[in-house]
Structure formats: structure tokens, C-alpha cells
C-alpha positions in Angstrom: -28.6 25.3 -9.8 -30.8 25.0 -12.9 -30.8 21.6 -14.7 -31.0 21.6 -18.5 -31.8 17.9 -18.4 -34.5 16.5 -16.0 -33.9 13.5 -13.7 -36.2 10.5 -13.8 -38.5 10.2 -10.8 -37.4 6.7 -9.9 -33.6 7.2 -10.4 -31.5 5.2 -8.0 -29.2 7.7 -6.4 -26.4 8.1 -3.8 -25.6 11.1 -1.8 -21.9 11.6 -0.8 -20.6 13.9 2.0 -17.3 14.6 3.6 -15.6 16.9 6.1 -11.8 17.2 6.6 -11.0 17.7 10.3 -12.2 15.8 13.3 -12.8 19.0 15.2 -15.2 20.3 12.6 -18.9 19.8 13.2 -20.0 16.2 12.5 -23.4 17.6 11.8 -22.1 19.0 8.5 -22.4 15.5 7.1 -26.1 15.4 7.8 -26.4 19.0 6.5 -24.7 18.0 3.2 -27.0 15.0 2.8 -30.1 17.0 3.5 -29.0 19.7 1.1 -28.6 17.1 -1.6 -31.9 15.4 -0.9 -33.8 18.8 -0.9 -32.3 19.5 -4.3 -33.5 16.2 -5.7 -37.0 16.7 -4.1 -37.2 20.1 -6.0 -36.6 18.1 -9.1 -39.5 15.8 -8.1 -37.3 12.8 -7.6 -38.3 10.0 -5.2 -35.7 10.2 -2.3 -37.2 7.5 -0.1 -34.5 5.0 -1.0 -31.5 7.3 -1.6 -28.2 5.8 -0.3 -25.9 7.9 2.0 -22.1 7.5 2.0 -19.7 9.7 3.8 -16.1 10.2 5.0 -15.7 11.9 8.3 -12.6 13.7 9.4 -10.6 12.8 6.3 -8.9 15.2 3.9 -10.1 15.3 0.4 -6.5 15.2 -0.9 -6.3 11.5 0.2 -6.8 9.2 -2.7 -7.9 6.2 -0.7 -10.8 6.7 1.8 -13.5 4.3 3.0 -16.4 6.3 1.6 -14.8 7.2 -1.7 -13.7 3.6 -2.1 -17.4 2.6 -1.8 -18.3 5.1 -4.5 -15.6 3.7 -6.8 -16.8 0.2 -6.1 -20.4 1.2 -6.8 -19.3 2.8 -10.1 -17.6 -0.4 -11.1 -20.7 -2.5 -10.4 -23.1 0.2 -11.7 -25.0 0.3 -8.4 -26.7 3.7 -9.1 -27.8 5.9 -11.9 -26.9 9.2 -10.1 -24.2 10.5 -7.8 -25.0 13.8 -6.1 -22.7 16.0 -3.9 -22.8 19.4 -2.5 -19.7 20.4 -4.6 -16.8 18.6 -6.3 -14.4 19.3 -3.4 -16.4 16.8 -1.3 -15.2 14.1 -3.7 -11.6 15.2 -4.1 -9.4 18.2 -3.7 -7.4 17.8 -6.9 -8.2 18.1 -10.5 -6.8 14.7 -11.7 -8.4 12.4 -9.2 -11.8 14.2 -9.3 -11.9 14.2 -13.1 -10.9 10.5 -13.1 -13.7 9.5 -10.7 -16.4 11.5 -12.6 -15.0 10.1 -15.9 -15.4 6.6 -14.6 -19.0 7.3 -13.6 -19.8 8.7 -17.1 -18.2 5.7 -18.8 -20.4 3.5 -16.6 -23.5 5.4 -17.6 -23.8 7.1 -14.2 -24.8 10.8 -13.9 -22.9 13.0 -11.5 -24.2 16.4 -10.2 -22.1 18.8 -8.1 -24.7 21.3 -7.0 -22.5 24.2 -5.7 -20.2 24.0 -8.8 -23.1 23.8 -11.3 -21.5 20.6 -12.8 -23.9 18.1 -14.4 -22.4 15.4 -16.6 -25.5 15.4 -18.6 -24.3 18.7 -20.1 -21.6 18.7 -22.8 -19.3 21.2 -21.1 -19.1 19.3 -17.7 -15.4 18.6 -18.0 -14.5 22.3 -18.3 -16.8 23.3 -15.5 -15.4 20.6 -13.2 -11.8 21.5 -13.9 -12.5 25.2 -13.2 -14.3 24.3 -10.0 -11.4 22.1 -8.8 -8.9 24.8 -9.5 -11.0 27.3 -7.5 -11.2 24.8 -4.6 -7.4 24.4 -4.7 -7.1 28.2 -4.6 -9.3 28.3 -1.5 -7.1 25.6 0.0 -4.0 27.7 -0.5 -5.8 30.7 1.1 -6.7 28.6 4.1 -3.0 27.4 4.5 -1.9 31.0 4.3 -4.4 32.0 7.1 -3.2 29.1 9.3 0.5 30.1 8.7 -0.3 33.7 9.6 -2.1 32.6 12.8 0.9 30.5 13.8 3.3 33.4 13.2 1.2 35.5 15.5 1.2 32.9 18.2 5.0 32.5 17.8 5.6 36.2 18.3 3.5 36.3 21.5 5.4 33.3 23.0 2.3 31.0 22.9 2.6 27.3 22.6 2.6 25.7 19.1 2.6 22.0 18.3 2.5 19.1 20.7 3.4 19.5 24.4 6.8 18.1 25.2 7.8 15.7 28.0 8.2 17.5 31.3 5.9 20.4 30.4 2.2 21.2 30.8 0.0 23.4 28.8 -2.2 26.1 30.5 -4.5 29.0 29.6 -3.8 32.4 31.0 -7.4 33.5 30.5 -9.6 30.5 31.5 -12.7 32.5 30.8 -11.8 32.8 27.1 -11.6 29.2 25.6 -10.2 30.6 22.4 -7.3 32.4 24.1 -3.7 31.2 23.3 -2.2 28.6 25.5 1.3 28.5 27.0 3.7 25.9 28.3 5.4 25.7 31.7 7.8 23.3 33.5 6.5 20.5 35.7 9.0 20.8 38.5 8.7 17.1 39.7 10.0 16.0 36.2 12.8 18.5 36.0 15.3 16.3 37.9 14.4 13.2 35.8 15.1 15.0 32.5 18.4 16.5 33.8 19.4 13.0 35.0 18.7 11.6 31.5 21.1 14.2 30.0 23.7 13.4 32.5 23.5 9.6 31.7 23.9 10.2 28.0 26.8 12.7 28.6 28.5 10.0 30.7 28.4 7.5 27.9 25.4 5.3 28.9 23.4 3.9 26.0 20.0 5.2 25.0 18.5 1.8 25.8 19.6 2.1 29.4 18.2 5.7 29.6 14.9 4.6 28.1 14.5 1.9 30.7 15.3 4.4 33.4 12.7 6.9 32.2 10.1 4.2 31.8 10.7 3.0 35.4 10.7 6.6 36.7 7.3 7.2 35.1 8.2 10.2 32.9 5.2 10.9 30.6 6.0 10.9 26.9 4.8 13.4 24.2 1.1 13.9 23.8 0.9 11.9 20.5 2.7 8.8 21.8 1.0 5.5 21.2 2.9 3.5 23.9 3.8 4.6 27.4 7.2 3.0 27.5 10.3 4.9 26.4 12.4 3.6 23.5 16.0 4.6 22.4 14.6 6.7 19.6 12.4 8.6 22.0 15.5 9.3 24.1 17.4 10.7 21.1 14.5 13.0 20.3 14.4 14.3 23.9 18.2 14.9 24.1 18.3 16.7 20.7 15.4 19.0 21.5 16.7 22.6 22.2 13.6 23.5 24.3 15.3 21.9 27.3 18.1 24.5 27.2 15.6 27.3 26.8 15.6 27.6 23.0 12.5 26.9 20.9 12.4 26.2 17.1 9.5 26.0 14.7 9.2 24.8 11.1 12.3 22.7 11.3 10.2 20.2 9.4 7.7 20.8 6.7 4.9 18.7 5.3 5.2 17.5 1.7 2.3 16.0 -0.2 2.7 12.5 -1.8 0.8 13.0 -5.0 0.3 9.3 -5.6 -1.7 8.8 -2.4 -2.7 12.4 -1.4 -1.1 11.9 2.1 1.6 14.1 3.5 5.1 13.3 4.9 7.2 15.4 7.2 10.7 16.2 5.9 13.5 18.4 7.1 13.0 22.0 6.0 15.1 22.4 2.9 15.4 26.2 3.6 17.2 26.7 7.0 16.6 30.5 6.7 12.8 29.9 7.2 13.3 28.0 10.5 12.0 30.2 13.4 13.9 30.4 16.7 13.0 32.1 20.0 14.4 32.3 23.5 12.3 30.7 26.2 14.4 31.0 29.4 11.4 30.0 31.6 11.3 26.6 29.9 15.0 25.8 30.5 15.7 22.5 32.4 19.5 21.9 31.7 22.4 24.3 31.2 24.0 24.8 27.8 27.1 22.8 28.7 25.3 19.7 29.7 23.0 19.9 26.7 26.0 20.1 24.3 27.9 17.4 26.1 24.9 15.0 25.8 24.4 15.8 22.1 28.1 15.5 21.3 28.1 12.1 23.0 25.1 11.1 20.9 27.1 11.9 17.8 30.1 9.9 19.0 27.8 6.9 19.9 26.2 7.0 16.5 27.8 4.2 14.4 26.2 5.3 11.1 27.6 8.2 9.2 25.1 7.8 6.3 23.0 10.7 5.2 19.5 10.6 6.4 16.1 11.0 4.7 15.9 11.3 1.0 19.6 12.0 0.8 20.3 8.4 1.8 20.9 6.0 -1.1 18.6 3.4 0.5 15.7 5.8 1.1 12.3 4.1 0.5 13.8 0.7 0.0 12.9 -2.1 2.5 15.8 -3.2 4.8 15.4 -6.8 3.9 16.0 -6.3 0.2 17.4 -4.0 -2.5 14.3 -4.2 -4.7 10.7 -5.4 -4.7 11.7 -8.6 -6.5 14.8 -9.5 -4.5 15.0 -13.2 -3.7 11.6 -14.0 -5.3 12.5 -13.5 -9.0 14.3 -16.6 -10.3 15.4 -18.0 -13.6 12.8 -20.4 -15.1 15.6 -22.6 -16.5 18.2 -23.1 -13.7 16.4 -21.6 -10.7 19.2 -19.1 -10.0 18.1 -15.7 -8.8 17.6 -12.8 -11.3 19.7 -9.8 -10.5 19.7 -6.2 -11.7 22.7 -5.2 -13.9 23.4 -1.9 -15.7 24.1 1.6 -14.5 21.3 3.5 -16.2 18.0 1.8 -17.0 19.2 -1.6 -15.5 17.9 -5.0 -16.5 17.2 -8.3 -14.8 19.3 -11.2 -15.9 20.1 -14.7 -14.6 23.0 -14.9 -12.2 23.8 -18.4 -13.4 24.3 -17.1 -17.0 27.0 -14.7 -15.7 28.9 -17.7 -14.2 28.3 -19.8 -17.4 26.2 -22.2 -15.5 23.0 -21.4 -17.4 22.3 -20.7 -21.1 19.4 -18.3 -20.4 20.9 -14.9 -21.3 17.6 -13.1 -22.0 17.1 -9.8 -20.1 14.2 -7.5 -19.1 14.3 -3.9 -18.2 14.0 -3.3 -14.4 11.3 -0.5 -14.4 9.3 -2.3 -17.1 9.4 -5.6 -15.2 8.3 -3.9 -12.0 5.5 -2.1 -13.8 4.2 -5.1 -15.7 4.2 -7.5 -12.7 2.7 -4.8 -10.4 0.0 -3.8 -12.8 -1.0 -7.5 -13.6 -1.4 -8.3 -9.9 -3.2 -5.0 -9.2 -5.7 -5.8 -12.0 -6.2 -9.4 -10.5 -6.9 -7.9 -7.1 -9.5 -5.5 -8.5 -11.0 -8.4 -10.5 -11.2 -10.3 -7.2 -12.9 -7.3 -5.6 -15.7 -7.4 -8.3 -16.0 -11.1 -9.1 -14.9 -13.2 -6.1 -15.4 -11.1 -3.0 -18.6 -12.9 -2.1 -17.0 -16.3 -2.6 -14.0 -15.2 -0.5 -16.2 -14.0 2.4 -18.4 -17.1 2.2 -15.3 -19.3 2.6 -14.0 -17.3 5.6 -17.4 -17.4 7.3 -17.7 -21.2 6.7 -14.2 -21.8 8.1 -14.9 -19.6 11.1 -18.4 -20.9 12.0 -18.2 -24.6 11.2 -18.3 -25.7 14.9 -18.5 -29.5 14.2 -15.5 -29.4 11.9 -13.5 -27.3 14.4 -14.3 -29.7 17.2 -13.2 -32.7 15.1 -10.0 -30.9 14.2 -9.4 -30.0 17.9 -9.9 -33.7 18.9 -7.5 -34.9 16.3 -4.9 -32.2 17.4 -5.2 -33.2 21.0 -4.6 -36.8 20.0 -1.5 -35.9 18.1 -0.2 -33.7 20.9 -0.6 -36.6 23.4 1.3 -38.9 21.1 4.1 -36.4 20.7 4.3 -35.9 24.4 4.5 -39.6 25.1 7.3 -40.0 22.6 9.0 -37.0 24.1 8.8 -38.4 27.6 10.3 -41.7 26.5 13.2 -40.0 24.8 13.7 -37.8 27.9 13.9 -40.9 30.0 16.6 -42.3 27.7 18.3 -39.0 27.7 18.5 -39.0 31.5 19.6 -42.6 31.8 22.4 -42.1 29.2 25.0 -39.7 30.4 26.2 -39.1 26.8 23.1 -39.6 24.5 23.8 -40.2 20.8 23.3 -37.5 18.2 20.4 -39.4 16.8 18.5 -39.2 20.2 19.3 -35.5 20.4 17.9 -34.9 16.8 14.8 -36.9 17.5 14.1 -35.0 20.7 14.6 -31.6 19.0 12.3 -32.7 16.2 9.6 -33.8 18.6 9.8 -30.5 20.5 9.4 -28.6 17.2 6.5 -30.8 16.2 4.8 -30.2 19.5 5.2 -26.4 19.2 3.7 -26.5 15.8 0.7 -28.5 17.0 0.2 -26.1 20.0 0.1 -23.1 17.6 -2.5 -24.9 15.5 -4.5 -25.6 18.7 -4.5 -21.9 19.6 -5.7 -21.0 16.1 -8.6 -23.5 16.3 -9.5 -22.2 19.8 -9.6 -18.7 18.4 -11.8 -19.8 15.6 -14.1 -21.6 17.9 -14.5 -18.6 20.2 -14.9 -16.3 17.2 -12.3 -14.1 18.7 -11.6 -12.7 15.2 -14.6 -11.2 13.3 -15.1 -11.9 9.6 -15.0 -8.6 7.7 -18.0 -7.1 6.0 -18.1 -6.9 2.2 -17.3 -3.1 2.4 -14.3 -3.7 4.7 -12.9 -6.4 2.5 -13.5 -4.3 -0.6 -11.6 -1.4 1.0 -8.7 -3.7 1.9 -8.5 -5.0 -1.7 -8.6 -1.5 -3.0 -5.7 -0.5 -0.8 -3.8 -3.6 -1.8 -4.3 -2.8 -5.4 -3.1 0.8 -5.0 -0.1 -0.4 -3.0 0.8 -2.9 -5.7 0.7 -0.5 -8.6 1.8 2.9 -7.2 4.9 2.4 -5.2 7.0 -0.5 -6.2 9.5 -0.3 -3.3 6.7 -0.7 -0.8 5.2 -3.8 -2.5 7.7 -6.4 -1.2 5.8 -7.4 2.0 2.5 -7.8 0.2 4.0 -9.4 -2.8 5.8 -12.1 -0.6 2.5 -12.6 1.2 0.5 -13.3 -2.0 3.0 -15.5 -3.9 2.6 -19.2 -3.7 5.6 -19.9 -5.9 8.6 -17.7 -6.8 8.3 -15.5 -10.0 9.9 -17.6 -12.8 11.6 -15.8 -15.8 10.7 -18.0 -18.8 12.7 -17.3 -22.0 10.6 -17.2 -25.2 11.7 -17.0 -28.8 9.6 -14.9 -31.3 8.2 -17.0 -34.1 10.3 -16.6 -37.3 12.9 -14.5 -35.5 16.1 -14.9 -33.4 14.7 -12.5 -30.8 14.4 -14.0 -27.3 12.3 -12.2 -24.6 11.3 -13.0 -21.0 7.9 -13.8 -19.5 7.1 -14.0 -15.8 5.1 -17.0 -14.5 3.9 -17.2 -10.9 0.9 -18.2 -8.8 -0.8 -16.0 -6.1 -3.2 -17.1 -3.3 -6.2 -14.8 -3.0 -6.9 -15.9 0.6 -3.8 -14.0 1.6 -5.7 -10.8 0.9 -7.9 -11.4 3.9 -7.1 -9.3 7.0 -4.0 -10.6 8.8 -5.7 -11.6 12.1 -8.2 -13.7 10.1 -5.8 -15.1 7.5 -3.5 -16.5 10.2 -6.3 -18.7 11.5 -7.0 -20.1 8.0 -3.9 -22.1 7.1 -3.3 -23.2 3.5 -3.1 -26.8 4.6 -6.8 -26.7 5.5 -7.7 -25.9 1.9 -9.3 -28.7 -0.2 -8.0 -29.2 -3.7 -11.1 -27.4 -5.2 -10.7 -24.5 -2.8 -7.0 -24.3 -3.6 -7.7 -24.1 -7.3 -10.5 -21.6 -6.8 -8.5 -19.1 -4.8 -5.1 -19.6 -6.6 -4.4 -17.7 -9.8 -1.5 -18.6 -12.1 -0.4 -15.7 -14.1 1.8 -15.2 -17.2 3.1 -11.6 -17.8 5.1 -10.3 -20.7 8.2 -8.5 -19.5 8.6 -6.7 -22.8 6.8 -4.5 -25.3 6.0 -6.6 -28.4 6.8 -5.1 -31.8 4.1 -4.3 -34.3 3.9 -7.5 -36.2 3.6 -10.1 -33.4 1.3 -7.7 -31.4 -1.3 -7.6 -34.2 -0.6 -10.8 -36.1 -3.6 -12.9 -34.9 -5.9 -9.9 -34.9 -5.0 -9.0 -38.5 -5.6 -12.7 -39.6 -9.0 -12.7 -37.8 -10.1 -9.6 -39.6 -8.9 -11.0 -42.9 -10.7 -14.3 -42.4 -13.9 -12.7 -41.2 -15.3 -12.2 -44.7 -14.5 -15.0 -47.2 -16.6 -13.5 -50.1 -14.8 -10.1 -50.0 -11.4 -10.1 -48.3 -10.7 -6.8 -46.4 -7.9 -4.8 -47.9 -4.7 -4.0 -46.0 -5.9 -0.4 -45.7 -9.1 -1.5 -44.0 -7.2 -3.9 -41.7 -4.8 -1.1 -40.8 -7.7 1.3 -40.1 -9.4 -1.2 -37.9 -6.3 -1.9 -35.8 -5.1 1.7 -35.9 -1.8 1.0 -37.7 -0.4 1.7 -41.1 -0.9 -0.3 -44.3 2.7 -1.5 -44.3 2.4 -2.7 -40.6 -0.9 -4.4 -41.4 0.8 -6.3 -44.3 3.6 -7.5 -42.1 1.2 -8.5 -39.3 -1.0 -10.4 -41.7 1.9 -12.3 -43.2 3.1 -13.3 -39.7 -0.4 -14.3 -38.7 -0.8 -16.6 -41.8 2.5 -18.3 -41.1 1.6 -18.9 -37.5 -1.7 -20.4 -38.6 0.1 -22.7 -41.0 2.4 -23.8 -38.1 -0.6 -24.3 -35.8 0.3 -21.5 -33.4 -1.8 -18.8 -31.7 1.0 -17.2 -29.7 4.0 -15.7 -31.5 6.3 -16.2 -28.5 7.3 -19.9 -28.0 8.8 -21.0 -24.6 12.3 -22.4 -24.9 13.3 -25.7 -23.5 16.9 -25.6 -24.7 19.4 -23.0 -25.8 18.6 -21.5 -29.2 21.2 -21.8 -31.9 21.3 -18.1 -32.9 19.8 -15.8 -30.3 20.3 -12.0 -30.8 22.2 -9.9 -28.3 23.3 -12.8 -26.1 27.0 -12.0 -26.0 27.6 -11.5 -22.3 31.2 -11.5 -21.1 32.2 -12.9 -17.7 33.4 -9.4 -16.6 29.9 -8.0 -17.4 
């Protein structure tokens, strides 16, 4: 590659490498770095301090990877002046994410060179070259998928094994001297009776739980990719429904679909049944057709749910403990009642108390806009923590985990409290034994003491774990990766944010009604507080209870946020900005045209915004939306009937 613009000799650079599959040569990472370094040396660049970052065995289609997250973090902090890769497919396999990363680097003043693609951001035409290169890499990916598919078709026709080895079978090679020869499956005779017995138990009406316990005790191995040795009811269902045990094999009954927001893939049922492959494998039969169908029919009868499965289910992608990401944590800021979603189409949040005429707050906010606004605000706060407070957060975790004297003092105090509780408990137990019919007060006190003792014992275990350093404090890179993942989870898929959102919140999200200055319009704002310590890894966070925080630490790691759950109109959005521009030059006042050009709005909009800004200034206001303490006299669009 010929460079039109030279590179400074002392440029601080980073070399990034990646390979996709774990079975590929790990040496390719070193080869990529050496290739990049040789290129820089040809440009007479000092490579003695070049940084190396890589992702090993991870697909380039995944948006979040440890190595690429380090690159993004380095771009945000302007850690280097140059990023160099073998080609752009090492960064991402996708036009949008690759252009986004390189664009961020350019905005931060960092040069990016993709040697194999002849892409250099110092050139004016780098965007077109990068997009063309990414499309070519995507085309190569499709060719690779086609070759893999063709290979699988050939193995299928010859009767060779495809996919994971099932329970009760073993995989062997007919030609041991040729390691690349196809492999085949055969029945393990000693497990044949166990599997047949499992079918008989299901066909006779026994539950899948009982069958799972039987197979676990009998020692039947599970599938090759199982993470736990013990059988579960769902494992039993998969076994019973698999046609291989009656001598029929199917392939491509599920297909992988890419999730474009994350780059990961998810297996779904093949939407085209005609493309599912079937073949007869009589040598793999373990049960006869009658028993197989009897067991499967009994499974259908035992199934209590007739709901559609997968994406056809109305609750697909929604957590079981709620019907939305803000369920039970979004409340009215006036009466404290929960905010619920009403409306068939777009849907909007409104106070449940207002529907019952128990609250005057009838302001609403659109559902999707509310989710997007709150999710984006928390996501930005997490990213801000990643760049501004990550060192403080780690310093706090390390100090809490390594302060031996403080831990010993806490343990001593805990032991004293546990001893006192045990003494009180023993005295109450003596009274309990003496009195044949103890009073309800004695019972309540005994129950409370037992509860207090359990809480103290849990605290004691936490302190013992901290003292023994059983849980390691994460490195800066590990915590940055976790924060990046939390930020993506919060902003990309709202239905999956509920667990993280509940973990972060210190207080419920309060919907505060605000009236626009000089108008009868009433809108909602969300106010809530999050605790940044809850972003630490779970095993560490559980040892650092919120009660141990000092007032200064609590204020440092807590963030109170106020988020607009609406899109402001032109005048209130630019009122204070228009006034500031107008007051910036007292000798020559800017014209409305100049104010509009500066703000990117029309002359008429600039005039209305400036008028509103002047009125707000006279009233001593800086915010056009004023929180309401009582019901407004004439609020627009507040006519809500009891029938809804």
C-alpha cells in the first residue's frame, strides 16, 4: 500500500488483530501484528512502543468484544494517534459498525490505516474505499457460508454425522489414518435400555421431572455441549421429541438468524419446512415407532400451555416478571401510584390513580419515547462513568476489599451482635418451652430474632470473603468492558433492560408533571437516582453493601437524573439560546435572521423563541417547564373518562 501522506516517526500507534474461530491458528494474531509492524517500519516509524490489542476466536459480526471495546475506549480517551489493521474486516464485518468506529476515530483526530483495503483516513476518499471494502468482505462471507452449506449437503448424502453427538451414541471415524475423513455415529448398546425405559416412563404418564431424576441416577451422559451433568425436565423433552431414536434424522430444522443490534446469532425454527432435510438411519434406531409416538403424544397431553412458541408468542422477548421494562418501577410523582400503559397503537404512560379519580395528574408520555429517553440517559451516564469515574470506582472497591483493619473491626462488632442475638434467642426459647401456649408477642419476637441472626450471619460471610480476598477486584479493562456492555444493553433492547435497571435504581422513577411557561400544555419529566457501585461485577458488589457507604461516598457514586419524556416545541427548545445570542452584543443587536441562522431555525421561529426567552428572563426563569405542585386550572387534553 502506498501512502500519500507520511506518518510521523514518533506517532503513538496501536495494532489490532482478530480471528473468528477457535480452531483457526492462534498464530494468525501474531502474524497480523507483525504484518502491521513491518508496514510501519517501512514508513520509518518507531515501533518500539506500539500497543497490541486483539480478539481471539470471536466473530467480527459481534458488536461487543473485549478487544474492540478497548479500541473504542482508547478512541474516547484519545490514547493513540494511529490505529493500524491488516484490513477492515479485522475491525468489523459490517459496513455500519466499521464506518461508525473509524468515524469516531477521525472525529477524535486519530488516523486509521487498513493496509489490505488501501484505506487511509488521511485521504479524502477514505469513506468510499472503506464501504467498498466492507461490501467485498461481506460478499466473501456469503461465499464462505455457501461452501460450508455445500460441504454439509455432501456429508448428509453420505450418511456422515452432522452436528452434536446425541445421548446414547458415540462418534467414530471409519478411516482412522485420515484425520479429515467424515465421522459417523453408532449406538452405545449399554445405554439403549436406559433410553427405551425413558420413553416407556413418559408413555405411561410419568412426569418429565421423575424421568430426569431416573436418567441422572442411571448415569446416562447428556449431549456434548451440556454445561451440567444432571438431567432436567427440558432435557428429557428434547430427548423424547428427537426422531433419531426411531431411526429418522433431520437437519436444518432450526436456522441461525443474525441480531443486527448486537451482531450475535439466535437459532429459530426453520420458517420454510420444505428446506428441512430428512434421512432414514435404521442402524441408529433405539425405540420402535409405536413407543416413540406414544411418548410424544403423552408429552402433548401433559403440556398445560397451548400458547404459540418463539416469536409467535405474544410475550416473546418480555421478561416473565413484568410486561414492560418500567413495570412496578415507574410511579406518579404526585400520588405514588404506578404508571401504566394505555392505548392500542402507540400507547402512553399515565397515572393509574388518575383513572380512578384519586389523583389530578393526567399528563401522559408516549411509551416508546419514554423507554428511549430513559434508556439513552442512563446509557450516557454509564459511558460517562466509564471515562470519568472508572478509576474512582476501582479505588473504592480496592480500598473496601483490602482494608484489613477495618474488616477485622467490623467482624468483631458483628460477632458481638450475633452473640447478643443468640442470648436473647435462648432466653425466649426457654420461655417458649416453659409456656405450653406462648403468646403471639413471644412468637413474633422469636421470629424477628431469627431473622436478625440470619442477616448478621450473611454479613459475616461477606466480610470473611472480603478478608480472604476470595473475589478479585476487576482490572480497569475488565470494568470498562462491563460498563460498555451495560450501556449497550440499556440503549439497544428495552425489554432486556429490566434486571439491570432494577439493579441500578436507588429510588423508583417518578413522573413529574410540568407546565410550559405561558401555556396550558402539561408534560411529564422523569426523576430518579441510580447507584453506580451497582455496575461492579455481581460477585464483588454483593460484598460491598450500600449500608457501608459513607455520606460522601454515597453522594459521589449516586446520580440523580431528570429526563424529559417529551419532545419540546421550537419556542421553549431555543428560548434561552436565542436570548443569549441576542444579549451577546449590546452595541449591535443580532437580527432575527442571524439568530435563526445560528440556531438552524427560521426567522419566524427565532422571533417566537426570543419573545419567550425575554418573558422568562423577566419572570426570573431559566427553564420553560415548571414542576406543578397542585392541579392547574386549565390544562390541555386532560379530559379522561373513567371508561378510558
